[in-house]
All heavy atoms as an XYZ file, in Angstrom:
995
protein
N     120.119    111.766     78.793
C     119.813    110.522     78.125
C     118.656    109.856     78.852
O     118.603    109.892     80.066
C     121.014    109.584     78.136
C     122.166    110.032     77.293
S     123.609    110.696     78.172
C     123.611    110.070     79.780
N     117.788    109.276     78.057
C     116.582    108.688     78.628
C     116.326    107.309     78.041
O     116.421    107.102     76.839
C     115.388    109.599     78.337
C     114.092    109.102     78.918
C     112.942    110.056     78.640
O     112.560    110.193     77.465
O     112.439    110.652     79.612
N     115.991    106.377     78.930
C     115.545    105.049     78.539
C     114.087    104.925     78.972
O     113.747    105.229     80.113
C     116.383    103.966     79.212
N     113.236    104.507     78.054
C     111.810    104.393     78.335
C     111.402    102.934     78.239
O     111.730    102.256     77.260
C     110.978    105.237     77.341
C     109.495    105.052     77.581
C     111.368    106.709     77.439
N     110.694    102.452     79.236
C     110.133    101.099     79.207
C     108.627    101.214     79.081
O     107.980    101.891     79.888
C     110.449    100.345     80.502
C     111.735     99.554     80.510
C     112.915    100.471     80.655
C     111.699     98.509     81.569
N     108.083    100.557     78.075
C     106.634    100.486     77.912
C     106.183     99.162     78.503
O     106.784     98.125     78.260
C     106.263    100.593     76.436
C     106.778    101.848     75.716
C     106.285    101.878     74.275
C     106.378    103.116     76.451
N     105.109     99.210     79.283
C     104.652     98.047     80.038
C     103.164     97.871     79.806
O     102.381     98.805     80.022
C     104.908     98.247     81.548
C     106.393     98.533     81.792
C     104.412     97.053     82.353
C     106.679     99.229     83.111
N     102.761     96.684     79.362
C     101.336     96.423     79.192
C     101.079     95.280     78.240
O     101.992     94.770     77.587
N      99.828     94.897     78.171
C      99.418     93.801     77.306
C      99.630     94.139     75.834
O      99.710     95.314     75.466
C      97.935     93.485     77.516
C      97.518     93.016     78.905
C      96.008     92.805     78.957
C      98.253     91.756     79.293
N      99.675     93.114     75.028
C      99.696     93.312     73.590
C      98.406     94.032     73.196
O      97.349     93.786     73.768
C      99.782     91.963     72.865
C     101.037     91.170     73.157
C     100.899     90.212     74.332
O     100.105     90.403     75.235
N     101.704     89.162     74.317
N      98.503     94.934     72.253
C      97.359     95.710     71.744
C      96.783     96.668     72.784
O      95.617     97.038     72.724
C      96.272     94.790     71.189
N      97.615     97.093     73.728
C      97.150     98.065     74.727
C      97.506     99.501     74.346
O      97.129    100.431     75.048
C      97.728     97.736     76.107
O      99.134     97.818     76.107
N      98.265     99.688     73.256
C      98.574    101.029     72.783
C     100.027    101.441     72.923
O     100.373    102.597     72.665
N     100.892    100.526     73.312
C     102.298    100.871     73.541
C     102.988    101.378     72.279
O     103.624    102.430     72.292
C     103.060     99.651     74.089
C     102.557     99.159     75.438
C     103.322     97.955     75.945
C     103.368     96.793     74.992
N     102.059     96.201     74.671
N     102.884    100.644     71.195
C     103.568    101.041     69.955
C     102.973    102.316     69.368
O     103.699    103.156     68.825
C     103.511     99.906     68.926
O     104.239     98.793     69.405
N     101.674    102.472     69.491
C     101.028    103.702     69.020
C     101.547    104.895     69.816
O     101.845    105.951     69.260
C      99.500    103.588     69.137
O      99.063    102.494     68.324
C      98.803    104.858     68.707
N     101.678    104.724     71.124
C     102.226    105.773     71.972
C     103.634    106.134     71.506
O     103.972    107.320     71.380
C     102.249    105.307     73.432
C     102.858    106.282     74.389
C     102.105    107.308     74.931
C     104.195    106.171     74.764
C     102.666    108.214     75.828
C     104.762    107.062     75.653
C     104.000    108.087     76.184
N     104.459    105.118     71.259
C     105.817    105.382     70.774
C     105.781    106.197     69.483
O     106.471    107.200     69.362
C     106.590    104.075     70.545
C     107.847    104.315     69.753
C     108.979    104.839     70.369
C     107.890    104.095     68.379
C     110.121    105.120     69.640
C     109.027    104.372     67.650
C     110.138    104.886     68.277
O     111.263    105.179     67.546
N     104.975    105.759     68.535
C     104.928    106.425     67.228
C     104.453    107.871     67.346
O     104.942    108.754     66.644
C     104.036    105.643     66.270
C     104.639    104.312     65.875
C     103.657    103.452     65.114
C     104.213    102.053     64.918
N     103.222    101.103     64.425
N     103.513    108.117     68.247
C     102.957    109.459     68.389
C     103.822    110.388     69.236
O     103.835    111.593     69.010
C     101.559    109.379     69.007
C     100.538    108.755     68.094
C      99.186    108.564     68.766
O      99.042    108.647     69.988
N      98.174    108.283     67.959
N     104.553    109.845     70.204
C     105.234    110.703     71.176
C     106.761    110.629     71.172
O     107.414    111.569     71.605
C     104.767    110.349     72.594
C     103.274    110.326     72.769
C     102.809    111.569     73.420
N     101.362    111.583     73.471
C     100.679    112.006     74.491
N     101.296    112.425     75.548
N      99.373    112.030     74.443
N     107.335    109.512     70.738
C     108.770    109.321     70.919
C     109.524    108.995     69.629
O     110.750    108.902     69.638
C     109.016    108.205     71.948
C     108.400    108.462     73.329
C     108.418    107.192     74.169
C     109.114    109.587     74.031
N     108.823    108.836     68.542
C     109.417    108.421     67.274
C     110.576    109.323     66.838
O     111.600    108.838     66.360
C     108.337    108.383     66.185
C     108.852    108.002     64.825
C     109.031    106.680     64.487
C     109.158    108.980     63.885
C     109.507    106.316     63.231
C     109.643    108.630     62.633
C     109.818    107.303     62.300
N     110.435    110.610     67.017
C     111.441    111.563     66.536
C     112.658    111.695     67.447
O     113.648    112.316     67.058
C     110.813    112.952     66.356
C     109.808    112.987     65.212
O     109.967    112.225     64.247
O     108.858    113.789     65.305
N     112.586    111.113     68.653
C     113.667    111.340     69.613
C     114.318    110.080     70.164
O     115.408    110.153     70.720
C     113.141    112.157     70.807
O     112.026    111.461     71.385
C     112.718    113.558     70.373
N     113.644    108.934     70.053
C     114.126    107.702     70.677
C     114.171    106.549     69.668
O     113.258    106.401     68.855
C     113.181    107.284     71.814
C     113.188    108.194     72.985
N     112.747    109.492     72.928
C     113.580    107.985     74.270
C     112.856    110.053     74.136
N     113.362    109.153     74.962
N     115.202    105.724     69.790
C     115.288    104.498     68.995
C     114.336    103.482     69.609
O     114.279    103.321     70.833
C     116.732    103.937     69.005
C     116.787    102.541     68.418
C     117.660    104.873     68.257
N     113.586    102.792     68.774
C     112.640    101.774     69.235
C     113.314    100.407     69.237
O     113.815     99.945     68.207
C     111.417    101.743     68.328
C     110.383    100.721     68.732
C     109.182    100.827     67.813
N     108.177     99.852     68.138
C     107.590     99.065     67.265
N     107.915     99.136     65.975
N     106.675     98.210     67.644
N     113.314     99.758     70.389
C     113.841     98.406     70.531
C     112.648     97.514     70.826
O     111.983     97.675     71.851
C     114.897     98.346     71.654
C     116.062     99.293     71.322
C     115.378     96.914     71.857
C     117.100     99.416     72.408
N     112.380     96.593     69.915
C     111.152     95.806     69.972
C     111.407     94.393     69.455
O     111.916     94.215     68.354
C     110.099     96.528     69.115
C     108.820     95.769     68.995
O     108.702     94.899     68.153
N     107.862     96.107     69.820
N     111.053     93.393     70.252
C     111.291     92.001     69.857
C     110.497     91.582     68.628
O     110.952     90.731     67.863
C     110.967     91.055     71.013
C     112.097     90.805     71.989
C     111.628     89.944     73.144
C     113.284     90.186     71.307
N     109.323     92.154     68.430
C     108.544     91.814     67.231
C     109.344     92.140     65.976
O     109.291     91.424     64.984
C     107.220     92.577     67.195
C     106.265     92.149     68.290
O     106.423     91.030     68.820
O     105.358     92.931     68.624
N     110.094     93.205     66.025
C     110.887     93.664     64.900
C     112.237     92.948     64.832
O     112.658     92.491     63.770
C     111.127     95.165     65.075
C     111.066     95.998     63.860
S     111.056     97.779     64.261
C     112.172     97.969     65.620
N     112.908     92.842     65.960
C     114.274     92.327     66.000
C     114.346     90.795     66.019
O     115.347     90.222     65.635
C     115.017     92.904     67.207
C     115.174     94.418     67.178
C     115.705     94.934     68.507
C     116.082     94.834     66.037
N     113.322     90.155     66.540
C     113.154     88.697     66.535
C     113.990     87.901     67.539
O     113.635     86.785     67.853
C     113.382     88.103     65.141
C     112.453     88.640     64.090
C     111.121     87.979     64.201
N     110.234     88.515     63.173
C     108.950     88.689     63.344
N     108.383     88.350     64.466
N     108.217     89.188     62.392
N     115.110     88.415     68.009
C     115.916     87.650     68.965
C     116.365     88.545     70.112
O     116.545     89.751     69.943
C     117.179     87.025     68.315
O     118.107     88.063     67.997
C     116.832     86.207     67.077
N     116.583     87.933     71.268
C     117.099     88.672     72.432
C     118.517     89.169     72.167
O     118.918     90.218     72.665
C     117.079     87.790     73.681
C     115.686     87.501     74.190
C     115.097     88.694     74.887
N     113.764     88.377     75.369
C     112.922     89.274     75.817
N     113.265     90.550     75.852
N     111.729     88.930     76.222
N     119.294     88.409     71.391
C     120.650     88.839     71.075
C     120.633     90.144     70.282
O     121.386     91.082     70.594
C     121.404     87.759     70.305
C     122.849     88.140     70.087
O     123.550     88.519     71.026
N     123.297     88.066     68.854
N     119.785     90.232     69.276
C     119.676     91.487     68.509
C     119.197     92.631     69.397
O     119.691     93.758     69.298
C     118.721     91.315     67.336
C     119.267     90.461     66.226
C     118.231     90.307     65.151
N     118.718     89.462     64.085
C     117.946     88.931     63.152
N     116.650     89.179     63.136
N     118.461     88.166     62.213
N     118.243     92.334     70.258
C     117.739     93.349     71.185
C     118.877     93.853     72.075
O     119.066     95.054     72.241
C     116.623     92.739     72.042
C     116.097     93.677     73.108
C     115.235     92.976     74.115
O     115.719     92.029     74.775
O     114.083     93.400     74.273
N     119.645     92.926     72.631
C     120.767     93.287     73.501
C     121.800     94.134     72.761
O     122.274     95.139     73.281
C     121.421     92.011     74.051
C     122.588     92.257     74.990
C     123.272     90.955     75.400
N     123.719     90.155     74.264
C     124.809     90.421     73.531
N     125.543     91.481     73.807
N     125.149     89.645     72.515
N     122.132     93.722     71.542
C     123.124     94.461     70.766
C     122.671     95.888     70.462
O     123.451     96.835     70.585
C     123.443     93.719     69.464
C     124.215     92.415     69.618
C     124.271     91.666     68.288
C     125.609     92.667     70.158
N     121.414     96.053     70.077
C     120.908     97.392     69.771
C     120.877     98.257     71.030
O     121.248     99.434     70.990
C     119.531     97.314     69.113
C     118.922     98.637     68.667
C     119.868     99.441     67.773
C     117.592     98.392     67.947
N     120.475     97.674     72.149
C     120.463     98.448     73.389
C     121.885     98.838     73.774
O     122.120     99.977     74.202
C     119.806     97.663     74.524
C     119.666     98.491     75.786
S     118.764     97.696     77.110
C     120.003     96.580     77.728
N     122.854     97.947     73.613
C     124.248     98.273     73.927
C     124.745     99.452     73.091
O     125.437    100.335     73.603
C     125.150     97.058     73.704
C     125.037     96.018     74.785
C     125.890     94.778     74.514
O     126.690     94.772     73.557
O     125.738     93.818     75.284
N     124.392     99.473     71.810
C     124.788    100.594     70.952
C     124.164    101.892     71.464
O     124.834    102.924     71.535
C     124.413    100.330     69.479
C     124.559    101.584     68.641
C     125.249     99.201     68.909
N     122.894    101.838     71.823
C     122.235    103.035     72.358
C     122.920    103.509     73.637
O     123.155    104.710     73.820
C     120.762    102.764     72.618
S     119.775    102.598     71.119
N     123.252    102.575     74.525
C     123.908    102.942     75.772
C     125.290    103.535     75.513
O     125.651    104.560     76.091
C     124.018    101.719     76.689
C     122.695    101.166     77.222
C     122.921     99.837     77.937
C     121.988    102.156     78.125
N     126.046    102.919     74.621
C     127.404    103.386     74.323
C     127.417    104.755     73.640
O     128.317    105.552     73.860
C     128.138    102.370     73.453
C     128.471    101.093     74.178
C     128.996    100.012     73.243
O     129.158    100.221     72.052
N     129.235     98.837     73.808
N     126.427    105.007     72.817
C     126.384    106.269     72.070
C     125.503    107.318     72.738
O     125.314    108.405     72.196
C     125.888    106.031     70.632
O     124.562    105.479     70.673
C     126.818    105.098     69.874
N     124.960    106.975     73.899
C     124.078    107.856     74.667
C     122.863    108.291     73.849
O     122.423    109.434     73.901
C     124.858    109.053     75.203
C     125.979    108.626     76.121
C     126.690    109.780     76.771
O     126.631    110.915     76.331
N     127.384    109.494     77.855
N     122.320    107.348     73.120
C     121.132    107.569     72.299
C     119.881    107.186     73.094
O     119.780    106.053     73.556
C     121.217    106.706     71.034
C     119.945    106.666     70.213
C     119.554    108.027     69.666
O     120.364    108.717     69.080
N     118.308    108.411     69.870
N     118.942    108.094     73.293
C     117.692    107.732     73.963
C     117.006    106.577     73.234
O     117.040    106.495     72.006
C     116.855    109.004     73.885
C     117.848    110.107     73.718
C     118.958    109.514     72.895
N     116.375    105.691     74.016
C     115.718    104.532     73.417
C     114.476    104.140     74.196
O     114.288    104.543     75.342
C     116.691    103.349     73.310
C     117.176    102.813     74.636
C     116.528    101.747     75.263
C     118.301    103.357     75.246
C     116.992    101.253     76.475
C     118.775    102.865     76.457
C     118.108    101.805     77.071
N     113.652    103.342     73.534
C     112.412    102.824     74.108
C     112.431    101.308     73.995
O     112.706    100.767     72.924
C     111.181    103.365     73.347
C     109.905    102.702     73.842
C     111.089    104.864     73.469
N     112.130    100.632     75.092
C     111.925     99.185     75.060
C     110.426     98.980     74.896
O     109.650     99.157     75.823
C     112.438     98.495     76.343
C     113.920     98.789     76.572
C     112.155     96.994     76.279
C     114.855     98.198     75.538
N     110.029     98.632     73.686
C     108.612     98.493     73.328
C     108.253     97.007     73.294
O     108.032     96.421     72.239
C     108.359     99.161     71.972
C     106.901     99.117     71.550
O     106.055     98.699     72.365
O     106.615     99.488     70.399
N     108.247     96.409     74.474
C     107.818     95.024     74.662
C     106.754     95.032     75.758
O     106.484     96.082     76.346
C     109.008     94.141     75.095
C     110.083     94.047     74.030
O     109.799     94.088     72.839
N     111.327     93.939     74.461
N     106.195     93.877     76.077
C     105.171     93.841     77.124
C     105.763     94.076     78.511
O     105.111     94.653     79.361
C     104.394     92.510     77.100
O     105.304     91.427     77.276
C     103.603     92.362     75.810
N     106.977     93.601     78.767
C     107.670     93.811     80.046
C     106.759     93.556     81.247
O     106.608     94.427     82.112
C     108.255     95.232     80.097
C     109.246     95.475     79.002
O     110.178     94.711     78.810
N     109.053     96.545     78.241
N     106.153     92.358     81.338
C     105.116     92.136     82.344
C     105.582     91.987     83.793
O     104.819     92.267     84.705
C     104.435     90.850     81.878
C     105.494     90.119     81.115
C     106.318     91.202     80.463
N     106.829     91.578     84.023
C     107.255     91.327     85.397
C     108.437     92.217     85.785
O     109.180     92.688     84.919
C     107.680     89.856     85.596
O     108.895     89.620     84.878
C     106.595     88.889     85.143
N     108.622     92.418     87.072
C     109.793     93.183     87.515
C     111.107     92.567     87.009
O     112.029     93.293     86.657
C     109.701     93.127     89.041
C     108.242     92.970     89.315
C     107.733     92.095     88.201
N     111.181     91.266     86.954
C     112.389     90.601     86.450
C     112.616     90.942     84.988
O     113.754     91.189     84.569
C     112.278     89.075     86.635
O     112.083     88.802     88.030
C     113.525     88.370     86.151
N     111.548     90.962     84.187
C     111.668     91.335     82.772
C     112.198     92.754     82.629
O     113.006     93.042     81.749
C     110.314     91.240     82.054
C     109.785     89.835     81.946
O     110.591     88.905     81.745
O     108.558     89.667     82.050
N     111.758     93.643     83.480
C     112.123     95.059     83.398
C     113.507     95.347     83.982
O     114.200     96.266     83.542
C     111.065     95.898     84.124
C     109.667     95.730     83.534
C     108.653     96.644     84.171
N     108.186     96.254     85.481
C     107.077     95.557     85.733
N     106.317     95.118     84.736
N     106.719     95.287     86.976
N     113.912     94.552     84.953
C     115.127     94.813     85.718
C     116.382     94.915     84.856
O     117.201     95.817     85.049
C     115.313     93.714     86.769
C     116.517     93.907     87.645
C     116.653     92.797     88.678
O     115.940     91.800     88.640
N     117.572     92.970     89.607
N     116.545     94.032     83.885
C     117.779     94.049     83.082
C     117.918     95.360     82.302
O     119.022     95.881     82.152
C     117.834     92.852     82.137
C     116.724     92.814     81.113
C     116.775     91.547     80.285
C     115.539     91.465     79.422
N     115.343     90.176     78.830
N     116.806     95.898     81.835
C     116.854     97.167     81.100
C     117.162     98.328     82.047
O     117.970     99.197     81.742
C     115.538     97.434     80.379
C     115.078     96.321     79.483
C     113.898     95.637     79.744
C     115.822     95.945     78.364
C     113.459     94.619     78.912
C     115.389     94.923     77.531
C     114.205     94.260     77.815
O     113.779     93.248     76.996
N     116.487     98.332     83.190
C     116.652     99.415     84.161
C     118.090     99.457     84.670
O     118.714    100.519     84.703
C     115.658     99.255     85.331
C     115.959    100.234     86.455
C     114.214     99.422     84.838
N     118.627     98.309     85.052
C     119.993     98.265     85.591
C     121.011     98.726     84.556
O     121.909     99.508     84.875
C     120.322     96.862     86.084
C     119.598     96.507     87.371
C     119.867     95.089     87.842
O     120.569     94.321     87.125
O     119.377     94.734     88.928
N     120.890     98.239     83.321
C     121.852     98.617     82.276
C     121.771    100.115     81.985
O     122.805    100.784     81.841
C     121.594     97.809     81.006
N     120.561    100.629     81.899
C     120.389    102.053     81.593
C     120.936    102.930     82.721
O     121.655    103.898     82.472
C     118.921    102.363     81.327
N     120.622    102.589     83.948
C     121.115    103.386     85.081
C     122.638    103.324     85.173
O     123.280    104.336     85.447
C     120.475    102.910     86.379
C     119.043    103.371     86.541
C     118.496    102.990     87.890
C     117.105    103.581     88.099
N     116.582    103.261     89.431
N     123.200    102.160     84.925
C     124.663    102.013     84.973
C     125.342    102.897     83.929
O     126.470    103.341     84.127
C     125.050    100.552     84.770
N     124.654    103.162     82.829
C     125.203    104.005     81.760
C     124.836    105.481     81.947
O     125.118    106.305     81.082
C     124.708    103.511     80.401
N     124.188    105.807     83.066
C     123.863    107.202     83.356
C     122.556    107.691     82.758
O     122.315    108.901     82.706
N     121.710    106.777     82.314
C     120.427    107.151     81.726
C     119.385    107.362     82.818
O     119.398    106.695     83.847
C     119.916    106.048     80.792
C     120.526    106.060     79.419
C     121.878    105.821     79.235
C     119.735    106.290     78.302
C     122.436    105.819     77.973
C     120.291    106.287     77.033
C     121.639    106.055     76.867
N     118.488    108.262     82.554
C     117.273    108.399     83.364
C     116.299    107.368     82.828
O     116.131    107.234     81.606
C     116.703    109.812     83.191
C     115.410    110.055     83.961
C     115.018    111.518     83.826
N     114.385    111.762     82.554
C     113.080    112.009     82.394
N     112.289    112.067     83.435
N     112.586    112.227     81.201
N     115.647    106.630     83.707
C     114.719    105.588     83.284
C     113.287    106.017     83.587
O     112.977    106.441     84.697
C     115.019    104.246     83.975
C     114.024    103.175     83.554
C     116.448    103.794     83.680
N     112.426    105.913     82.566
C     111.019    106.265     82.696
C     110.200    105.058     82.254
O     110.516    104.425     81.245
C     110.668    107.482     81.806
C     109.184    107.799     81.875
C     111.495    108.680     82.186
N     109.171    104.739     83.004
C     108.281    103.644     82.622
C     106.878    104.168     82.388
O     106.403    105.060     83.105
N     106.237    103.618     81.375
C     104.833    103.932     81.103
C     104.051    102.626     81.160
O     104.342    101.694     80.417
C     104.656    104.553     79.708
C     105.198    105.945     79.576
C     106.482    106.162     79.092
C     104.428    107.053     79.938
C     106.996    107.449     78.963
C     104.937    108.343     79.809
C     106.216    108.522     79.326
O     106.719    109.795     79.193
N     103.069    102.591     82.056
C     102.210    101.422     82.191
C     100.902    101.699     81.456
O     100.256    102.723     81.692
C     101.935    101.118     83.660
C     100.872    100.072     83.859
C     101.058     98.781     83.394
C      99.681    100.381     84.495
C     100.077     97.818     83.563
C      98.702     99.429     84.673
C      98.903     98.153     84.199
O      97.926     97.199     84.357
N     100.524    100.785     80.578
C      99.310    100.922     79.787
C      98.228    100.042     80.395
O      98.123     98.861     80.094
C      99.583    100.557     78.320
C     100.473    101.556     77.648
C     101.833    101.577     77.903
C      99.937    102.520     76.816
C     102.650    102.527     77.320
C     100.743    103.479     76.232
C     102.109    103.481     76.486
N      97.435    100.657     81.271
C      96.364     99.934     81.935
C      95.271     99.652     80.920
O      94.852    100.549     80.178
C      95.806    100.768     83.083
C      94.753    100.062     83.877
C      94.307    100.893     85.079
O      94.782    102.007     85.292
N      93.402    100.357     85.844
N      94.825     98.410     80.866
C      93.797     98.056     79.894
C      93.046     96.824     80.342
O      93.494     96.087     81.218
C      94.428     97.821     78.520
O      95.439     96.849     78.628
N      91.919     96.606     79.722
C      91.109     95.427     79.964
C      91.465     94.363     78.926
O      91.696     94.689     77.757
C      89.620     95.781     79.854
C      89.161     96.859     80.815
C      89.252     96.418     82.259
O      88.951     95.277     82.580
N      89.680     97.309     83.127
N      91.487     93.112     79.333
C      91.840     92.019     78.422
C      90.906     92.008     77.215
O      91.365     91.851     76.076
C      91.799     90.657     79.140
C      92.042     89.517     78.161
C      92.824     90.611     80.248
N      89.626     92.181     77.437
C      88.660     92.127     76.329
C      88.922     93.238     75.315
O      88.799     93.038     74.111
C      87.220     92.200     76.857
C      86.786     90.967     77.631
C      86.914     89.682     76.813
O      86.534     89.672     75.618
O      87.405     88.684     77.373
N      89.307     94.393     75.801
C      89.621     95.521     74.925
C      90.864     95.205     74.075
O      90.894     95.479     72.871
C      89.869     96.757     75.795
C      90.091     98.033     75.071
C      90.302     99.177     76.062
O      89.451     99.358     76.954
O      91.323     99.866     75.934
N      91.864     94.616     74.695
C      93.084     94.246     73.956
C      92.789     93.140     72.940
O      93.319     93.173     71.824
C      94.181     93.806     74.924
S      94.823     95.165     75.928
N      91.959     92.187     73.312
C      91.583     91.124     72.371
C      90.883     91.716     71.151
O      91.171     91.339     70.010
C      90.673     90.102     73.068
C      91.425     89.187     74.010
C      90.549     88.353     74.922
C      89.401     87.649     74.299
N      88.633     86.822     75.254
N      89.988     92.665     71.387
C      89.266     93.304     70.286
C      90.219     94.063     69.363
O      90.173     93.925     68.145
C      88.188     94.243     70.833
C      87.368     94.961     69.756
C      86.382     95.965     70.338
N      86.942     96.886     71.293
C      87.685     97.959     70.990
N      87.956     98.228     69.728
N      88.142     98.758     71.922
N      91.102     94.860     69.956
C      92.070     95.613     69.137
C      93.014     94.678     68.389
O      93.383     94.934     67.246
C      92.866     96.590     70.009
C      92.094     97.848     70.332
C      93.004     98.963     70.803
N      93.674     98.665     72.043
C      93.272     99.086     73.240
N      92.205     99.835     73.347
N      93.938     98.780     74.313
N      93.412     93.609     69.038
C      94.298     92.634     68.402
C      93.626     92.017     67.169
O      94.264     91.828     66.133
C      94.692     91.547     69.406
C      95.730     90.598     68.877
O      96.734     90.990     68.288
N      95.490     89.325     69.074
N      92.351     91.731     67.262
C      91.617     91.148     66.129
C      91.481     92.128     64.971
O      91.293     91.716     63.837
C      90.237     90.667     66.587
C      90.311     89.453     67.485
C      88.960     89.082     68.073
O      88.042     89.893     68.131
N      88.849     87.844     68.537
N      91.590     93.408     65.247
C      91.494     94.419     64.199
C      92.810     94.620     63.454
O      92.842     95.291     62.433
C      91.035     95.752     64.795
C      89.625     95.707     65.326
C      89.238     96.968     66.094
O      90.088     97.788     66.449
N      87.953     97.117     66.358
N      93.875     94.025     63.952
C      95.183     94.124     63.296
C      95.199     93.261     62.038
O      94.427     92.304     61.917
C      96.284     93.624     64.227
C      96.549     94.501     65.419
C      97.568     93.848     66.315
N      98.098     94.776     67.312
C      98.956     94.434     68.252
N      99.388     93.180     68.332
N      99.385     95.326     69.112
N      96.139     93.579     61.149
C      96.358     92.722     59.984
C      96.746     91.326     60.481
O      97.361     91.195     61.546
C      97.470     93.300     59.113
N      96.396     90.293     59.727
C      96.627     88.919     60.160
C      98.047     88.665     60.649
O      98.260     88.049     61.680
C      96.296     87.933     59.031
C      94.793     87.775     58.830
O      94.021     88.142     59.740
O      94.402     87.276     57.764
N      99.028     89.144     59.910
C     100.411     88.855     60.280
C     100.870     89.626     61.512
O     101.906     89.324     62.090
C     101.350     89.088     59.109
C     101.518     90.533     58.693
C     102.371     90.643     57.425
N     103.032     91.836     57.096
C     102.648     93.085     57.244
N     101.526     93.361     57.835
N     103.369     94.095     56.836
N     100.103     90.616     61.938
C     100.458     91.398     63.120
C      99.688     90.973     64.363
O      99.972     91.459     65.454
C     100.224     92.881     62.852
C     101.161     93.447     61.809
C     100.884     94.911     61.532
O      99.744     95.371     61.634
N     101.922     95.649     61.182
N      98.735     90.077     64.187
C      97.954     89.625     65.333
C      98.784     88.724     66.237
O      99.578     87.914     65.772
C      96.709     88.864     64.877
C      95.622     89.758     64.343
C      94.349     89.005     64.016
O      94.150     87.875     64.456
N      93.503     89.621     63.228
N      98.574     88.896     67.526
C      99.213     88.048     68.524
C      98.228     86.923     68.836
O      97.039     87.188     69.031
C      99.521     88.867     69.802
C     100.097     87.998     70.889
C     100.430     90.032     69.464
N      98.690     85.665     68.893
C      97.770     84.587     69.265
C      97.117     84.884     70.621
O      97.761     85.427     71.527
C      98.678     83.354     69.345
C      99.847     83.691     68.475
C     100.032     85.181     68.595
N      95.854     84.517     70.755
C      95.113     84.778     71.985
C      95.841     84.223     73.206
O      95.883     84.869     74.256
C      93.705     84.185     71.891
C      92.802     84.377     73.106
C      92.650     85.860     73.453
C      91.449     83.739     72.862
N      96.446     83.065     73.060
C      97.190     82.475     74.180
C      98.329     83.394     74.633
O      98.659     83.446     75.824
C      97.744     81.111     73.785
N      98.920     84.116     73.711
C      99.987     85.055     74.064
C      99.472     86.215     74.891
O     100.098     86.606     75.886
N      98.352     86.773     74.493
C      97.752     87.891     75.240
C      97.353     87.424     76.642
O      97.661     88.080     77.640
C      96.529     88.474     74.495
C      95.850     89.559     75.326
C      96.932     89.011     73.131
N      96.691     86.261     76.713
C      96.243     85.744     78.007
C      97.427     85.347     78.889
O      97.389     85.543     80.107
C      95.294     84.566     77.809
C      93.983     84.900     77.089
C      93.152     83.642     76.877
C      93.197     85.965     77.839
N      98.483     84.825     78.283
C      99.677     84.476     79.042
C     100.337     85.707     79.644
O     100.764     85.702     80.805
N     100.416     86.777     78.860
C     100.985     88.030     79.370
C     100.117     88.562     80.502
O     100.630     88.999     81.536
C     101.108     89.070     78.246
O     101.957     88.547     77.222
C     101.682     90.381     78.762
N      98.800     88.501     80.317
C      97.879     88.978     81.349
C      98.090     88.224     82.665
O      98.104     88.826     83.740
C      96.432     88.829     80.875
C      95.410     89.219     81.903
C      95.232     90.546     82.262
C      94.637     88.256     82.536
C      94.304     90.912     83.223
C      93.705     88.612     83.489
C      93.542     89.928     83.836
O      92.619     90.283     84.791
N      98.298     86.924     82.582
C      98.473     86.116     83.795
C      99.783     86.430     84.516
O      99.906     86.227     85.722
C      98.376     84.630     83.483
O      99.521     84.194     82.768
N     100.783     86.922     83.793
C     102.090     87.235     84.382
C     102.252     88.706     84.758
O     103.192     89.075     85.469
C     103.211     86.869     83.409
C     103.345     85.404     83.152
C     104.576     85.022     82.320
N     105.142     86.038     81.455
C     104.830     86.207     80.168
N     103.933     85.453     79.588
N     105.417     87.148     79.453
N     101.370     89.567     84.278
C     101.516     91.009     84.439
C     101.492     91.423     85.906
O     100.562     91.106     86.639
C     100.418     91.751     83.675
C     100.507     93.264     83.642
C     101.779     93.722     82.926
C      99.294     93.847     82.951
N     102.546     92.116     86.320
C     102.638     92.683     87.662
C     102.759     94.195     87.504
O     103.595     94.667     86.738
C     103.852     92.142     88.403
C     103.790     90.645     88.645
C     105.037     90.135     89.358
O     105.499     90.806     90.317
O     105.546     89.077     88.944
N     101.956     94.918     88.246
C     101.974     96.375     88.143
C     103.360     96.900     88.497
O     103.993     96.415     89.431
C     100.936     96.986     89.073
C      99.478     96.640     88.780
C      98.564     97.286     89.803
C      99.103     97.063     87.377
N     103.836     97.878     87.753
C     105.156     98.456     88.067
C     105.112     99.278     89.333
O     104.066     99.775     89.748
C     105.447     99.325     86.850
C     104.148     99.567     86.180
C     103.236     98.453     86.561
N     106.283     99.391     89.967
C     106.427    100.189     91.172
C     107.670    101.064     91.019
O     108.549    100.761     90.206
C     106.569     99.281     92.392
N     107.746    102.130     91.762
C     108.897    103.013     91.671
C     110.197    102.305     92.038
O     111.253    102.629     91.527
C     108.710    104.231     92.573
C     107.677    105.241     92.105
C     107.500    106.355     93.129
C     108.075    105.822     90.753
N     110.125    101.340     92.906
C     111.336    100.602     93.317
C     111.886     99.864     92.114
O     113.050     99.656     91.960
C     111.016     99.623     94.431
């Protein structure tokens, strides 16, 4: 069983990576889709209980943001893998502007994530 955490700015390629590499094998857990932390928690609990591989497709900018997923997955016997999407803010802003209007993230959101982003570590 595998739990995957995607880490990076909005429009850095996380969801595209999921669609291209993990769509056929992992359930996607994403706040943009689910809208609430409660729904996110419930879906992750089902994946953990049924030993279904899953991907947390959020920005996950800080160790604290990532910790709750890592601890829950490890406690359930999952192997945890993280993918960090290194990118430039200007590149993400450009890609974000190319999205359909309803899928665009406000610029303040991208810049806010950038200001909080801490590089992941093996610990």
